[in-house]
Biopython code that builds the backbone (N, CA, C, O; Angstrom):
import numpy as np
from Bio.PDB.StructureBuilder import StructureBuilder

atoms = [
    (1, "MET", "N", (74.927, 120.798, 100.707)),
    (1, "MET", "CA", (75.947, 119.996, 100.611)),
    (1, "MET", "C", (76.653, 119.214, 99.261)),
    (1, "MET", "O", (77.626, 119.168, 98.507)),
    (2, "LYS", "N", (74.822, 118.426, 99.744)),
    (2, "LYS", "CA", (74.784, 117.204, 99.083)),
    (2, "LYS", "C", (74.215, 116.993, 97.544)),
    (2, "LYS", "O", (74.138, 115.946, 96.902)),
    (3, "THR", "N", (73.677, 118.933, 97.002)),
    (3, "THR", "CA", (73.764, 118.607, 95.313)),
    (3, "THR", "C", (75.006, 119.279, 94.722)),
    (3, "THR", "O", (75.042, 119.688, 93.562)),
    (4, "HIS", "N", (76.157, 119.381, 95.702)),
    (4, "HIS", "CA", (77.536, 119.864, 95.271)),
    (4, "HIS", "C", (78.330, 118.747, 94.753)),
    (4, "HIS", "O", (79.035, 118.652, 93.748)),
    (5, "PHE", "N", (78.057, 117.983, 95.627)),
    (5, "PHE", "CA", (79.190, 116.463, 95.751)),
    (5, "PHE", "C", (78.268, 115.846, 94.056)),
    (5, "PHE", "O", (78.662, 115.462, 92.955)),
    (6, "GLY", "N", (76.581, 116.107, 94.879)),
    (6, "GLY", "CA", (75.626, 115.802, 93.181)),
    (6, "GLY", "C", (76.630, 115.971, 91.785)),
    (6, "GLY", "O", (76.793, 115.107, 90.924)),
    (7, "VAL", "N", (76.967, 116.717, 91.805)),
    (7, "VAL", "CA", (77.315, 118.034, 90.104)),
    (7, "VAL", "C", (78.715, 117.977, 90.355)),
    (7, "VAL", "O", (79.462, 118.207, 89.404)),
    (8, "ILE", "N", (79.366, 117.620, 91.842)),
    (8, "ILE", "CA", (80.447, 117.288, 91.252)),
    (8, "ILE", "C", (81.372, 115.931, 90.391)),
    (8, "ILE", "O", (82.158, 115.475, 89.560)),
    (9, "VAL", "N", (80.458, 115.859, 91.444)),
    (9, "VAL", "CA", (80.547, 113.966, 90.360)),
    (9, "VAL", "C", (80.369, 113.370, 89.063)),
    (9, "VAL", "O", (81.107, 112.661, 88.379)),
    (10, "LEU", "N", (78.646, 114.053, 88.806)),
    (10, "LEU", "CA", (78.520, 113.764, 87.675)),
    (10, "LEU", "C", (79.693, 115.024, 85.867)),
    (10, "LEU", "O", (79.747, 115.227, 84.654)),
    (11, "LEU", "N", (80.330, 115.392, 87.339)),
    (11, "LEU", "CA", (81.241, 116.563, 85.752)),
    (11, "LEU", "C", (82.559, 115.807, 85.555)),
    (11, "LEU", "O", (83.380, 116.031, 84.665)),
    (12, "ILE", "N", (82.684, 114.383, 87.031)),
    (12, "ILE", "CA", (83.910, 113.735, 86.793)),
    (12, "ILE", "C", (83.645, 112.773, 85.792)),
    (12, "ILE", "O", (84.544, 112.305, 85.093)),
    (13, "GLY", "N", (82.429, 112.447, 85.686)),
    (13, "GLY", "CA", (81.566, 111.404, 84.747)),
    (13, "GLY", "C", (81.658, 111.857, 83.626)),
    (13, "GLY", "O", (81.386, 110.896, 82.907)),
    (14, "SER", "N", (81.829, 112.551, 83.113)),
    (14, "SER", "CA", (81.431, 112.746, 81.950)),
    (14, "SER", "C", (82.507, 112.614, 81.494)),
    (14, "SER", "O", (82.766, 111.992, 80.464)),
    (15, "LEU", "N", (83.627, 113.440, 82.519)),
    (15, "LEU", "CA", (85.108, 113.295, 81.242)),
    (15, "LEU", "C", (85.201, 112.041, 81.793)),
    (15, "LEU", "O", (85.090, 112.101, 83.018)),
    (16, "TYR", "N", (85.344, 111.047, 81.416)),
    (16, "TYR", "CA", (85.919, 109.810, 81.182)),
    (16, "TYR", "C", (84.536, 108.621, 81.213)),
    (16, "TYR", "O", (83.805, 108.392, 82.176)),
    (17, "PRO", "N", (84.460, 107.767, 79.348)),
    (17, "PRO", "CA", (83.576, 107.681, 79.454)),
    (17, "PRO", "C", (83.974, 105.795, 78.936)),
    (17, "PRO", "O", (84.811, 104.893, 78.908)),
    (18, "ILE", "N", (82.811, 106.161, 78.665)),
    (18, "ILE", "CA", (82.783, 103.932, 79.379)),
    (18, "ILE", "C", (83.858, 102.759, 77.767)),
    (18, "ILE", "O", (83.583, 102.095, 76.768)),
    (19, "THR", "N", (84.665, 103.065, 78.296)),
    (19, "THR", "CA", (85.758, 102.103, 77.172)),
    (19, "THR", "C", (84.871, 101.104, 76.158)),
    (19, "THR", "O", (85.340, 100.699, 75.094)),
    (20, "SER", "N", (83.393, 100.727, 76.678)),
    (20, "SER", "CA", (83.523, 99.526, 75.588)),
    (20, "SER", "C", (82.135, 100.663, 73.515)),
    (20, "SER", "O", (81.718, 100.616, 72.358)),
    (21, "GLU", "N", (82.216, 101.094, 74.319)),
    (21, "GLU", "CA", (81.600, 101.939, 73.130)),
    (21, "GLU", "C", (82.598, 102.644, 72.144)),
    (21, "GLU", "O", (83.413, 103.504, 72.478)),
    (22, "ALA", "N", (82.412, 102.154, 70.889)),
    (22, "ALA", "CA", (83.303, 102.349, 69.833)),
    (22, "ALA", "C", (83.679, 104.211, 69.765)),
    (22, "ALA", "O", (82.901, 105.162, 69.691)),
    (23, "VAL", "N", (84.716, 104.180, 69.809)),
    (23, "VAL", "CA", (85.542, 105.626, 69.120)),
    (23, "VAL", "C", (86.167, 105.378, 68.061)),
    (23, "VAL", "O", (86.546, 104.322, 67.555)),
    (24, "ARG", "N", (86.272, 106.751, 67.674)),
    (24, "ARG", "CA", (86.555, 107.672, 66.169)),
    (24, "ARG", "C", (88.383, 107.477, 66.139)),
    (24, "ARG", "O", (89.089, 108.278, 66.752)),
    (25, "CYS", "N", (88.868, 106.535, 65.496)),
    (25, "CYS", "CA", (90.279, 107.099, 65.697)),
    (25, "CYS", "C", (90.997, 107.482, 64.182)),
    (25, "CYS", "O", (90.646, 107.011, 63.100)),
    (26, "TYR", "N", (91.816, 108.216, 64.356)),
    (26, "TYR", "CA", (92.998, 108.281, 62.829)),
    (26, "TYR", "C", (94.071, 107.549, 62.955)),
    (26, "TYR", "O", (94.825, 107.372, 63.912)),
    (27, "GLU", "N", (94.054, 106.696, 60.717)),
    (27, "GLU", "CA", (93.790, 105.885, 60.316)),
    (27, "GLU", "C", (95.366, 106.521, 59.655)),
    (27, "GLU", "O", (95.516, 107.732, 59.489)),
    (28, "TYR", "N", (96.328, 105.637, 59.367)),
    (28, "TYR", "CA", (97.848, 106.299, 58.934)),
    (28, "TYR", "C", (98.977, 106.297, 58.820)),
    (28, "TYR", "O", (99.521, 106.461, 59.912)),
    (29, "SER", "N", (99.555, 106.204, 58.131)),
    (29, "SER", "CA", (100.983, 105.363, 57.755)),
    (29, "SER", "C", (101.666, 105.724, 57.679)),
    (29, "SER", "O", (101.439, 106.842, 58.140)),
    (30, "ILE", "N", (103.489, 105.673, 57.118)),
    (30, "ILE", "CA", (104.015, 106.734, 56.095)),
    (30, "ILE", "C", (103.660, 107.769, 54.851)),
    (30, "ILE", "O", (103.875, 108.929, 54.498)),
    (31, "ALA", "N", (102.886, 106.419, 54.370)),
    (31, "ALA", "CA", (102.439, 106.591, 52.873)),
    (31, "ALA", "C", (101.591, 107.523, 52.292)),
    (31, "ALA", "O", (101.842, 108.231, 51.317)),
    (32, "SER", "N", (99.988, 107.458, 53.325)),
    (32, "SER", "CA", (98.769, 107.975, 54.004)),
    (32, "SER", "C", (98.373, 108.656, 54.484)),
    (32, "SER", "O", (98.379, 108.679, 55.714)),
    (33, "GLN", "N", (97.683, 109.799, 53.544)),
    (33, "GLN", "CA", (96.998, 111.056, 54.464)),
    (33, "GLN", "C", (95.874, 109.914, 56.235)),
    (33, "GLN", "O", (95.329, 108.876, 56.611)),
    (34, "LYS", "N", (96.317, 111.410, 56.578)),
    (34, "LYS", "CA", (94.928, 109.922, 57.303)),
    (34, "LYS", "C", (93.547, 110.718, 56.993)),
    (34, "LYS", "O", (93.070, 111.749, 56.519)),
    (35, "THR", "N", (93.164, 109.065, 57.816)),
    (35, "THR", "CA", (91.450, 108.797, 57.371)),
    (35, "THR", "C", (91.035, 108.701, 59.149)),
    (35, "THR", "O", (91.820, 108.965, 60.061)),
    (36, "GLN", "N", (89.543, 108.236, 59.310)),
    (36, "GLN", "CA", (88.953, 108.281, 60.039)),
    (36, "GLN", "C", (88.613, 106.458, 60.160)),
    (36, "GLN", "O", (87.833, 106.117, 59.271)),
    (37, "CYS", "N", (89.094, 105.187, 61.160)),
    (37, "CYS", "CA", (88.385, 104.189, 61.218)),
    (37, "CYS", "C", (87.489, 104.456, 62.343)),
    (37, "CYS", "O", (87.110, 105.596, 62.614)),
    (38, "THR", "N", (87.205, 103.590, 62.889)),
    (38, "THR", "CA", (86.478, 103.315, 64.402)),
    (38, "THR", "C", (86.736, 101.991, 64.597)),
    (38, "THR", "O", (86.793, 101.154, 63.696)),
    (39, "GLY", "N", (86.950, 101.712, 66.199)),
    (39, "GLY", "CA", (87.063, 100.617, 67.319)),
    (39, "GLY", "C", (87.488, 100.465, 68.471)),
    (39, "GLY", "O", (88.194, 101.447, 68.696)),
    (40, "GLU", "N", (87.467, 99.532, 69.702)),
    (40, "GLU", "CA", (87.384, 99.755, 70.372)),
    (40, "GLU", "C", (87.954, 100.292, 72.031)),
    (40, "GLU", "O", (87.594, 100.383, 73.205)),
    (41, "MET", "N", (89.632, 100.662, 70.662)),
    (41, "MET", "CA", (90.696, 101.414, 71.723)),
    (41, "MET", "C", (91.871, 102.981, 69.585)),
    (41, "MET", "O", (91.870, 103.040, 68.355)),
    (42, "CYS", "N", (92.273, 103.441, 70.394)),
    (42, "CYS", "CA", (92.946, 103.622, 69.331)),
    (42, "CYS", "C", (94.703, 103.283, 69.407)),
    (42, "CYS", "O", (95.017, 102.612, 70.390)),
    (43, "LEU", "N", (95.903, 103.701, 68.429)),
    (43, "LEU", "CA", (96.249, 103.023, 69.121)),
    (43, "LEU", "C", (97.659, 103.723, 68.254)),
    (43, "LEU", "O", (97.481, 103.432, 67.071)),
    (44, "LYS", "N", (98.802, 104.422, 68.380)),
    (44, "LYS", "CA", (99.736, 105.047, 67.604)),
    (44, "LYS", "C", (101.199, 104.122, 67.954)),
    (44, "LYS", "O", (101.575, 103.312, 68.802)),
    (45, "THR", "N", (101.699, 104.752, 66.818)),
    (45, "THR", "CA", (103.034, 103.941, 67.216)),
    (45, "THR", "C", (103.791, 104.666, 66.231)),
    (45, "THR", "O", (103.487, 105.093, 65.117)),
    (46, "ALA", "N", (105.505, 104.724, 67.329)),
    (46, "ALA", "CA", (106.648, 105.588, 66.497)),
    (46, "ALA", "C", (106.998, 104.590, 66.219)),
    (46, "ALA", "O", (106.503, 103.468, 66.105)),
    (47, "LEU", "N", (108.212, 105.177, 66.066)),
    (47, "LEU", "CA", (109.740, 104.729, 65.811)),
    (47, "LEU", "C", (110.759, 105.550, 64.867)),
    (47, "LEU", "O", (110.579, 105.989, 63.731)),
    (48, "SER", "N", (112.385, 105.640, 66.079)),
    (48, "SER", "CA", (112.859, 106.828, 65.673)),
    (48, "SER", "C", (114.161, 106.058, 66.173)),
    (48, "SER", "O", (114.251, 105.410, 67.215)),
    (49, "ALA", "N", (115.278, 106.290, 65.091)),
    (49, "ALA", "CA", (116.529, 106.242, 65.148)),
    (49, "ALA", "C", (116.539, 106.898, 63.615)),
    (49, "ALA", "O", (115.737, 107.041, 62.693)),
    (50, "ASP", "N", (118.368, 107.307, 63.993)),
    (50, "ASP", "CA", (118.871, 108.589, 63.915)),
    (50, "ASP", "C", (118.389, 110.124, 63.490)),
    (50, "ASP", "O", (118.808, 110.997, 62.731)),
    (51, "GLY", "N", (116.881, 109.902, 64.730)),
    (51, "GLY", "CA", (116.990, 111.146, 64.459)),
    (51, "GLY", "C", (115.918, 111.855, 63.576)),
    (51, "GLY", "O", (115.700, 113.065, 63.635)),
    (52, "VAL", "N", (114.871, 110.446, 62.241)),
    (52, "VAL", "CA", (114.010, 110.060, 62.394)),
    (52, "VAL", "C", (113.017, 109.093, 62.410)),
    (52, "VAL", "O", (112.983, 107.881, 62.199)),
    (53, "THR", "N", (111.827, 110.368, 62.864)),
    (53, "THR", "CA", (110.887, 109.900, 63.650)),
    (53, "THR", "C", (109.645, 109.241, 62.195)),
    (53, "THR", "O", (109.353, 109.838, 61.159)),
    (54, "VAL", "N", (109.247, 108.105, 62.582)),
    (54, "VAL", "CA", (107.693, 107.348, 61.837)),
    (54, "VAL", "C", (106.710, 107.326, 62.285)),
    (54, "VAL", "O", (106.445, 106.202, 62.712)),
    (55, "GLU", "N", (105.736, 108.237, 62.474)),
    (55, "GLU", "CA", (104.346, 107.293, 63.063)),
    (55, "GLU", "C", (103.598, 106.645, 62.593)),
    (55, "GLU", "O", (103.804, 106.598, 61.380)),
    (56, "SER", "N", (102.638, 105.974, 62.940)),
    (56, "SER", "CA", (101.378, 105.119, 61.893)),
    (56, "SER", "C", (100.271, 105.334, 63.017)),
    (56, "SER", "O", (100.465, 105.770, 64.152)),
    (57, "GLY", "N", (98.914, 104.881, 62.375)),
    (57, "GLY", "CA", (97.453, 105.214, 63.906)),
    (57, "GLY", "C", (97.327, 103.692, 62.986)),
    (57, "GLY", "O", (97.855, 102.994, 62.121)),
    (58, "SER", "N", (96.097, 103.833, 64.010)),
    (58, "SER", "CA", (95.331, 102.891, 63.690)),
    (58, "SER", "C", (93.587, 102.546, 65.274)),
    (58, "SER", "O", (93.255, 102.992, 66.372)),
    (59, "CYS", "N", (93.174, 101.663, 64.401)),
    (59, "CYS", "CA", (91.804, 101.606, 65.544)),
    (59, "CYS", "C", (92.552, 100.093, 65.869)),
    (59, "CYS", "O", (93.460, 99.815, 65.085)),
    (60, "VAL", "N", (92.243, 99.016, 67.023)),
    (60, "VAL", "CA", (92.342, 97.560, 67.712)),
    (60, "VAL", "C", (91.660, 97.565, 68.498)),
    (60, "VAL", "O", (91.019, 98.602, 68.671)),
    (61, "SER", "N", (91.440, 96.438, 69.374)),
    (61, "SER", "CA", (90.605, 95.560, 70.211)),
    (61, "SER", "C", (91.033, 96.261, 71.761)),
    (61, "SER", "O", (92.196, 96.423, 72.131)),
    (62, "ALA", "N", (90.229, 96.500, 72.279)),
    (62, "ALA", "CA", (90.509, 95.592, 73.993)),
    (62, "ALA", "C", (91.307, 95.268, 74.696)),
    (62, "ALA", "O", (92.216, 95.754, 75.369)),
    (63, "SER", "N", (90.473, 93.514, 74.274)),
    (63, "SER", "CA", (91.391, 93.043, 74.123)),
    (63, "SER", "C", (92.708, 92.968, 75.599)),
    (63, "SER", "O", (93.535, 93.874, 75.697)),
    (64, "GLY", "N", (92.695, 92.183, 76.267)),
    (64, "GLY", "CA", (94.241, 92.707, 77.682)),
    (64, "GLY", "C", (94.780, 94.414, 77.125)),
    (64, "GLY", "O", (95.836, 94.864, 77.570)),
    (65, "VAL", "N", (94.301, 94.875, 76.571)),
    (65, "VAL", "CA", (94.805, 96.827, 75.890)),
    (65, "VAL", "C", (94.830, 97.479, 77.678)),
    (65, "VAL", "O", (94.001, 97.342, 78.577)),
    (66, "ILE", "N", (96.657, 98.469, 77.629)),
    (66, "ILE", "CA", (96.374, 99.421, 79.248)),
    (66, "ILE", "C", (96.695, 100.254, 78.066)),
    (66, "ILE", "O", (97.315, 100.161, 77.007)),
    (67, "ILE", "N", (95.648, 101.523, 79.055)),
    (67, "ILE", "CA", (95.452, 102.536, 78.384)),
    (67, "ILE", "C", (97.024, 103.813, 78.798)),
    (67, "ILE", "O", (97.357, 104.235, 79.906)),
    (68, "GLY", "N", (97.711, 104.124, 77.330)),
    (68, "GLY", "CA", (98.713, 104.840, 78.415)),
    (68, "GLY", "C", (99.791, 103.928, 77.305)),
    (68, "GLY", "O", (99.614, 102.785, 76.885)),
    (69, "CYS", "N", (101.203, 105.091, 76.946)),
    (69, "CYS", "CA", (102.152, 104.392, 76.650)),
    (69, "CYS", "C", (103.048, 103.863, 76.967)),
    (69, "CYS", "O", (102.977, 103.452, 78.125)),
    (70, "THR", "N", (104.717, 103.469, 76.014)),
    (70, "THR", "CA", (105.470, 102.032, 76.185)),
    (70, "THR", "C", (106.457, 102.297, 75.168)),
    (70, "THR", "O", (106.632, 102.802, 74.059)),
    (71, "ASP", "N", (107.141, 101.549, 76.349)),
    (71, "ASP", "CA", (108.203, 102.783, 75.157)),
    (71, "ASP", "C", (109.682, 101.393, 75.600)),
    (71, "ASP", "O", (110.043, 100.873, 76.655)),
    (72, "ASN", "N", (110.221, 101.248, 73.881)),
    (72, "ASN", "CA", (110.534, 100.161, 73.956)),
    (72, "ASN", "C", (112.275, 99.979, 72.909)),
    (72, "ASN", "O", (112.132, 99.710, 71.717)),
    (73, "THR", "N", (114.055, 100.176, 73.564)),
    (73, "THR", "CA", (114.436, 99.919, 72.583)),
    (73, "THR", "C", (115.252, 98.495, 72.144)),
    (73, "THR", "O", (115.597, 97.500, 72.782)),
    (74, "VAL", "N", (115.410, 98.996, 70.433)),
    (74, "VAL", "CA", (116.032, 97.297, 70.743)),
    (74, "VAL", "C", (116.784, 98.298, 68.378)),
    (74, "VAL", "O", (116.407, 98.962, 67.413)),
    (75, "ILE", "N", (118.451, 97.205, 69.246)),
    (75, "ILE", "CA", (119.597, 98.021, 67.851)),
    (75, "ILE", "C", (119.245, 98.884, 67.658)),
    (75, "ILE", "O", (118.583, 99.052, 66.634)),
    (76, "GLY", "N", (119.585, 100.282, 68.858)),
    (76, "GLY", "CA", (119.454, 101.699, 68.549)),
    (76, "GLY", "C", (117.438, 102.237, 67.895)),
    (76, "GLY", "O", (116.995, 103.386, 67.874)),
    (77, "ILE", "N", (116.815, 101.173, 67.546)),
    (77, "ILE", "CA", (115.593, 101.895, 67.485)),
    (77, "ILE", "C", (114.543, 102.645, 68.583)),
    (77, "ILE", "O", (114.111, 102.231, 69.658)),
    (78, "LYS", "N", (114.416, 103.353, 68.185)),
    (78, "LYS", "CA", (113.074, 103.369, 69.298)),
    (78, "LYS", "C", (111.739, 103.742, 69.151)),
    (78, "LYS", "O", (111.319, 104.582, 68.356)),
    (79, "THR", "N", (110.982, 102.984, 70.073)),
    (79, "THR", "CA", (109.133, 102.119, 70.018)),
    (79, "THR", "C", (108.344, 102.436, 70.502)),
    (79, "THR", "O", (108.161, 101.567, 71.355)),
    (80, "THR", "N", (107.372, 103.404, 70.645)),
    (80, "THR", "CA", (107.065, 104.303, 71.615)),
    (80, "THR", "C", (105.735, 103.606, 70.842)),
    (80, "THR", "O", (105.826, 103.500, 69.619)),
    (81, "THR", "N", (104.491, 103.122, 71.504)),
    (81, "THR", "CA", (103.161, 102.744, 71.003)),
    (81, "THR", "C", (101.889, 102.792, 72.756)),
    (81, "THR", "O", (101.717, 102.271, 73.858)),
    (82, "CYS", "N", (101.390, 103.774, 71.864)),
    (82, "CYS", "CA", (100.105, 104.112, 73.209)),
    (82, "CYS", "C", (99.697, 103.525, 72.252)),
    (82, "CYS", "O", (99.911, 103.079, 71.124)),
    (83, "TYR", "N", (98.463, 103.789, 73.764)),
    (83, "TYR", "CA", (96.674, 102.700, 72.990)),
    (83, "TYR", "C", (95.735, 104.268, 73.832)),
    (83, "TYR", "O", (96.246, 104.630, 74.892)),
    (84, "CYS", "N", (95.260, 104.575, 73.649)),
    (84, "CYS", "CA", (94.136, 105.884, 74.425)),
    (84, "CYS", "C", (93.288, 105.348, 73.510)),
    (84, "CYS", "O", (93.460, 104.800, 72.420)),
    (85, "ASP", "N", (91.308, 105.902, 74.885)),
    (85, "ASP", "CA", (90.455, 105.269, 74.177)),
    (85, "ASP", "C", (89.613, 106.754, 74.024)),
    (85, "ASP", "O", (88.435, 106.849, 74.368)),
    (86, "THR", "N", (90.299, 107.761, 73.524)),
    (86, "THR", "CA", (89.090, 108.357, 73.195)),
    (86, "THR", "C", (88.874, 109.095, 71.458)),
    (86, "THR", "O", (89.638, 108.849, 70.524)),
    (87, "ASP", "N", (87.774, 109.924, 71.387)),
    (87, "ASP", "CA", (87.482, 110.412, 70.003)),
    (87, "ASP", "C", (89.135, 110.928, 68.888)),
    (87, "ASP", "O", (89.226, 112.152, 68.785)),
    (88, "LEU", "N", (89.952, 110.360, 68.366)),
    (88, "LEU", "CA", (90.630, 110.766, 67.540)),
    (88, "LEU", "C", (91.856, 111.405, 68.255)),
    (88, "LEU", "O", (92.449, 112.461, 68.035)),
    (89, "CYS", "N", (92.172, 109.789, 69.786)),
    (89, "CYS", "CA", (93.277, 110.529, 70.440)),
    (89, "CYS", "C", (94.676, 109.940, 69.868)),
    (89, "CYS", "O", (95.728, 110.557, 70.032)),
    (90, "ASN", "N", (94.610, 108.727, 69.202)),
    (90, "ASN", "CA", (96.061, 109.267, 68.176)),
    (90, "ASN", "C", (96.602, 109.943, 67.287)),
    (90, "ASN", "O", (97.690, 109.913, 66.712)),
    (91, "GLY", "N", (95.742, 110.532, 67.245)),
    (91, "GLY", "CA", (96.601, 112.113, 66.458)),
    (91, "GLY", "C", (98.147, 113.008, 66.187)),
    (91, "GLY", "O", (97.590, 113.968, 66.718)),
    (92, "ALA", "N", (99.274, 113.444, 65.916)),
    (92, "ALA", "CA", (99.428, 114.500, 66.547)),
    (92, "ALA", "C", (99.321, 115.285, 68.009)),
    (92, "ALA", "O", (100.200, 115.116, 68.854)),
    (93, "GLU", "N", (98.030, 116.272, 68.279)),
    (93, "GLU", "CA", (97.534, 116.235, 68.696)),
    (93, "GLU", "C", (97.755, 116.003, 70.045)),
    (93, "GLU", "O", (97.154, 116.686, 70.875)),
    (94, "GLY", "N", (98.964, 114.652, 70.571)),
    (94, "GLY", "CA", (99.240, 114.231, 71.914)),
    (94, "GLY", "C", (98.085, 113.260, 71.865)),
    (94, "GLY", "O", (97.362, 113.315, 70.870)),
    (95, "LEU", "N", (97.740, 112.127, 73.076)),
    (95, "LEU", "CA", (97.202, 110.917, 73.619)),
    (95, "LEU", "C", (96.205, 111.420, 74.867)),
    (95, "LEU", "O", (96.347, 112.206, 75.804)),
    (96, "GLY", "N", (95.520, 110.874, 74.566)),
    (96, "GLY", "CA", (94.602, 110.220, 75.584)),
    (96, "GLY", "C", (94.347, 110.869, 75.787)),
    (96, "GLY", "O", (94.539, 111.616, 74.827)),
    (97, "ARG", "N", (93.446, 111.905, 77.319)),
    (97, "ARG", "CA", (93.510, 111.942, 78.723)),
    (97, "ARG", "C", (93.884, 113.550, 78.620)),
    (97, "ARG", "O", (94.819, 114.047, 77.991)),
    (98, "ARG", "N", (92.928, 114.189, 79.385)),
    (98, "ARG", "CA", (94.372, 115.660, 79.803)),
    (98, "ARG", "C", (94.280, 115.834, 81.082)),
    (98, "ARG", "O", (94.002, 116.987, 81.410)),
    (99, "PRO", "N", (94.424, 115.060, 81.943)),
    (99, "PRO", "CA", (93.877, 115.706, 83.425)),
    (99, "PRO", "C", (94.341, 117.323, 83.887)),
    (99, "PRO", "O", (93.946, 117.948, 84.871)),
    (100, "GLY", "N", (94.949, 117.596, 83.226)),
    (100, "GLY", "CA", (94.788, 118.587, 83.786)),
    (100, "GLY", "C", (92.905, 119.971, 83.640)),
    (100, "GLY", "O", (92.668, 120.983, 84.301)),
    (101, "ILE", "N", (92.193, 119.414, 82.709)),
    (101, "ILE", "CA", (90.885, 119.595, 82.380)),
    (101, "ILE", "C", (90.388, 119.227, 84.124)),
    (101, "ILE", "O", (89.973, 120.044, 84.946)),
    (102, "LEU", "N", (90.615, 117.620, 84.331)),
    (102, "LEU", "CA", (89.774, 116.998, 85.102)),
    (102, "LEU", "C", (90.290, 118.434, 86.733)),
    (102, "LEU", "O", (89.516, 119.353, 86.998)),
    (103, "LEU", "N", (91.594, 118.243, 87.486)),
    (103, "LEU", "CA", (91.882, 119.602, 87.484)),
    (103, "LEU", "C", (92.036, 120.747, 88.289)),
    (103, "LEU", "O", (92.287, 121.210, 89.402)),
    (104, "GLY", "N", (91.616, 121.037, 86.585)),
    (104, "GLY", "CA", (90.498, 123.397, 87.084)),
    (104, "GLY", "C", (89.608, 122.257, 87.065)),
    (104, "GLY", "O", (90.432, 121.408, 87.406)),
    (105, "LEU", "N", (88.397, 121.539, 86.897)),
    (105, "LEU", "CA", (87.509, 121.542, 87.351)),
    (105, "LEU", "C", (87.344, 121.074, 88.909)),
    (105, "LEU", "O", (86.569, 121.722, 89.612)),
    (106, "LEU", "N", (87.791, 120.373, 89.261)),
    (106, "LEU", "CA", (87.714, 119.487, 89.859)),
    (106, "LEU", "C", (88.068, 121.480, 91.462)),
    (106, "LEU", "O", (87.242, 122.179, 92.049)),
    (107, "LEU", "N", (89.506, 121.508, 91.446)),
    (107, "LEU", "CA", (89.404, 123.105, 92.462)),
    (107, "LEU", "C", (88.436, 123.747, 91.920)),
    (107, "LEU", "O", (87.762, 124.245, 92.822)),
    (108, "SER", "N", (88.010, 123.997, 90.882)),
    (108, "SER", "CA", (86.791, 125.084, 90.870)),
    (108, "SER", "C", (85.142, 124.176, 91.274)),
    (108, "SER", "O", (83.972, 124.554, 91.336)),
    (109, "ALA", "N", (85.702, 123.105, 91.439)),
    (109, "ALA", "CA", (84.335, 122.988, 92.259)),
    (109, "ALA", "C", (84.399, 123.551, 93.458)),
    (109, "ALA", "O", (83.680, 124.436, 93.922)),
    (110, "LEU", "N", (86.261, 122.394, 94.451)),
    (110, "LEU", "CA", (86.298, 123.495, 96.234)),
    (110, "LEU", "C", (86.145, 124.334, 96.399)),
    (110, "LEU", "O", (85.625, 124.855, 97.386)),
    (111, "MET", "N", (86.768, 125.010, 94.978)),
    (111, "MET", "CA", (86.718, 126.500, 95.311)),
    (111, "MET", "C", (85.256, 127.845, 95.638)),
    (111, "MET", "O", (85.239, 128.897, 96.277)),
    (112, "SER", "N", (83.960, 126.926, 94.633)),
    (112, "SER", "CA", (82.342, 127.292, 95.093)),
    (112, "SER", "C", (82.033, 126.681, 96.683)),
    (112, "SER", "O", (81.941, 127.264, 97.764)),
    (113, "LEU", "N", (81.940, 125.514, 96.374)),
    (113, "LEU", "CA", (82.232, 125.036, 98.394)),
    (113, "LEU", "C", (82.655, 125.728, 98.596)),
    (113, "LEU", "O", (81.743, 126.554, 98.629)),
    (114, "LEU", "N", (83.687, 126.331, 98.869)),
    (114, "LEU", "CA", (84.047, 126.966, 99.765)),
    (114, "LEU", "C", (83.959, 127.997, 100.048)),
    (114, "LEU", "O", (84.360, 128.239, 101.186)),
    (115, "ILE", "N", (83.366, 129.276, 99.168)),
    (115, "ILE", "CA", (83.318, 130.628, 98.396)),
    (115, "ILE", "C", (81.469, 130.383, 99.650)),
    (115, "ILE", "O", (81.005, 130.829, 100.700)),
    (116, "ALA", "N", (81.242, 129.778, 98.970)),
    (116, "ALA", "CA", (79.144, 129.297, 99.789)),
    (116, "ALA", "C", (78.903, 128.566, 101.531)),
    (116, "ALA", "O", (78.079, 128.160, 102.351)),
    (117, "GLN", "N", (80.592, 128.853, 101.192)),
    (117, "GLN", "CA", (79.753, 128.311, 102.983)),
    (117, "GLN", "C", (80.637, 130.064, 104.379)),
    (117, "GLN", "O", (80.357, 130.099, 105.577)),
]
sb = StructureBuilder()
sb.init_structure("model")
sb.init_model(0)
sb.init_chain("A")
sb.init_seg("    ")
for serial, (resi, resn, name, xyz) in enumerate(atoms, 1):
    if name == "N":
        sb.init_residue(resn, " ", resi, " ")
    sb.init_atom(name, np.array(xyz, "f"), 0.0, 1.0, " ", f" {name:<3s}", serial, name[0])
structure = sb.get_structure()
């Protein structure tokens, strides 16, 4: 039983990297192609107005930043700002960690424990 618990802890720990390590991010704006930069965290910003959305991405320092997205609307312009800390997480594919992977691993581990007993 202790062996199974250790394996589960290692699996979960491997999904959450230490944020002080450098991550690779996409760096792009309206008029540029996507390139890559290295920083503490990645930033993705989207501005939307009248059905038009403009996105940009960059590397930023992690000082006082909380992982996740915030939305603000001022004078009809919606701004979405997202911070993430995994490699290339600020691309068009989506942001941040994928909780479905973690949930799937946890359920698989629990099922294997129940079957083994």
